[in-house]
N, C-alpha and C positions, 0 to 999 in steps of 0.2 A: 060563761063555763065549757071546760074545757074536758075531755072524757078520751080513751081509747075510745074508737070506732070496730066494728061487727059487721058480720055479713048482713043482719037488721038494717047498716046504714047505706049499703053500696047504691041503693036507688039515687037519694039523696045524695051523697059524697058524691057519684060521676055526674049529676047531671047539674051538683055547682060549679066542679072543674071543667065541666065539657063547657062552658062559657065560654072560656078562650082556648079550646083544643090545643093549639098550637104552644101556647105557654105552659101546659101543664099536660104537656104529651106523655113523659115520663112518670106521671102519677096514675095516668088514665091507665097506662098498658100495662105499669105495672098492678095495677086491684084486677084491670081483667084478667092477669095471669095468674098470680098470685092470691088475690084476697088478702086477706084481714088474719088469721090464724096461721101463718109461716113465724117458724124460729127468727127468718133473718128477715122479714119484711113486718110492720107494722105501723097502722093510721091512727093519728089523731085527730079530732074536731073540736074547734070554739066555737059554739053556740050563744045567740043573745038571748036578752030574756022572756022571747016568744018562744025560744027554743028552733030558730033559723042560723041554718049554718052558716058561719061565717068566714072560717080557715080553715086551714087544711096544715096537718103536718106529717109525710110521709116519711117513713124509716127503711130505707134498702143497704142491709148492712149497716156500712158505715156510713153511710152518703144519705144524709137529712135534706130532705125539700121542703119547703115550705112554702103557702102557698094562700095570700092573704087579699082582696079590692081594699080593703076600707082601712086606709093608712094611721088611725086611732085603734086600731086595733090590739089588744094588749099584749105583749107576744115575752113575757115575762114563764108561763107556763113551759113554754116552748123551749125557751131559752132552760130552762131547769130541767126538761127531758134532755137536752142536748148532753146537758153537762154529767146528767148520771152517768152515760155511757163511757166505759173505760178504755178507750179506740182511739187511735187515731182518725180522727173524725173529719167527714167534708157536710159542707153547706152549700148547695148550690140552686140556682132557680135564677127568677128576673130579676135585673138589677136594684133595681129599688125597693123590692122586699125582703132582697139579701143585705141588702148595707142597712136595715134596722140590725143585725147580727152583729156588727162589729164588735171587739173585744170578746166576742164570746170564745173564741179559740183564742190560746194565748200569744201562739206562734204559730204562722200560718201563710202561705202563697196564696195570694191574687191572682183570677187569670178571667179576663173578661175578653167576651167575642160578641159581633154583630149578630143579632137575631132579625129575619125576615121569615114571609108568611106568602101565600099565595092561596086565593081562595075563588079564583075564576080563571077562567081559559080566553080572553080577550087577546091577551099576546103571546101566546104562545105560537112558535116557528110551525111551518107546515114540514110535519115529521114523518110521513106514512111510507116514501121511499129508502129502505135500505137498514131501516133501525126496526133490528129483532131484538126480542124477549129471552135472555137467556134461562135456560134448563139446566138440572143439577150436572150435567154432562160437562157443559159449560164451567163449570168452577172451577178445574185447573187453570185454563185461558186466565180468566178474571183475574186468579191468584199471579199469573206470569203476567199480568200487562202491568198490574199494582207494584209488583217488586221490580219494574223497568223506569219506575219513576220514584222520583226521589222520596217526595213529600210524605211517602206511603211504605218507605221503607223500615221506618220504627214501628208502625202502628199494629194493634191486636186485627185489623181487618186483614192484614197478609196471612190466612189459614182456608186452606180449602176447605177442611172441616167446618170454618166457621163459615164461612160462605155458603156450603150448602142446609149447615142445619137452618139459617135465616132463611132459605128459602123453601124447606120445611117445615118450617113452623111457619112459614106461613107470617113469616113478622118483616120480611123484605122481600125486593124483584129490584129485579137488574135488567138492563136494555142496555144494546152496545151496537156499535155500526163495525163491520170489516172492511179492510181492503181488499185490491184486486186477487190478492194471493191466498186470503180467505185468513189473515189475520186480525184476531182483536186489536183494534187503534183507538176508539174511543168507549168509553161506559161511562152510566150514571147509574145510581142505587138507591133504594131506600132500606131505612132498619126501622127499629121500635114502633114498627106499624100495630096501632088500634083498630078500634070502630070507628072512631072521629078523626085520627090525623095520624102522618106519617114523616118521618123526618129523611131529605137527602142527604144523602151519605159519597162517599169514595167517588167523588164525578172528576173523570182522568182521562186526559187526552194524552195518548203517547207522541213524545219528542217527534217532529218530522209531522205530524198531520194537526198539530194546530192552525189557528184562525182560517179555519173551512170549515166552519159551522157544526162541524161534527157534535159540539159537546151542548150545544145551544137545541140541535135534532133530538138526540138524547133524552135530553131533560125535556124537551117538551110530549115528549111519545109520554114518557112517566109519567111527566105531572099529569095529561090528560086524561092519562088511563085512571090514576087517582082522585083525581076532579070528578070525574064521571062518578065512581061510587060514592060520593056526597061528603069525602075526607075533606079535609086540609093537607097543606104541604108546606113543613116552614126546614130552616136546614141555619148551621152557622156560620161566619167566616170573619176572618181577623183585618184581613186586608180590603179596603174601601176600593179599591181599584178593580180587587176582583167580586166584590156587592158587584159592580156595576152592569157584570152580565148574568148576573140573576135579575136585578131589576129590570133588564129589558125584554125580558118573558114575563113576568107580570108580578113578582116577590116585592112585597113592599115590608120598609123595617116598621117594627113592632117593640123597638128596645134593646135591651140587650141581656146578655146569658152571664150570669158573674158566679163564680166555684171560688170558696174559701176551703184550701186544703190543710190540714194541719201539719205542721213541719216533725217529722221524726225525733224521736225523743234520745 
């Protein structure tokens, strides 16, 4: 049985998706922040014959995130819901789940990223010396650092207001290292934080200060703090060579994240 979920289902659905808190980072965060009765967000659940939840579909605007662990799950109901919306749609989630929706979007771009998480502190580097937590007053400096790095020039991370909002709403935190002149030269941050998990983003080191261990120290400080709060951390990466840096401090692969984005008509 597939039905739309309500506030009465909050406890059950959060318990279900929290069994894989990194994979379901967006579902958990969106439900905790926006609930079930917003115009831009809806949640459906699949139930077995014993009324146990076995699958979830979340819509946030035009983005649909399906999740289920049982590969025998009948997804036709999910497909019907997605197709009923007249908009440029995106389906995103764990690769083996999203692969079940091939052909649902008539013409789409497909993007895939490596996905990993860290759940323990065993491999974290020493990070106490020289690593500072950013405050609201540091937002312009964070923006300036990201603007100096080519990979971040065209991303929506580059907004002083967005950086401040991330800290004000406690959906993210940032750690950095300065050089002797007091310039910010390395940064690691989180976004989409919820009660169970957080995503590492915007890991950056200024040209001329790389290969000095700064990124590893910032990341280790960030991860250590979040892990101490009982949360897991996850991140996406595209380049396996870049992924090796994360693996050295304890991030472990947990699959791939895939997005199917409908082309503009």
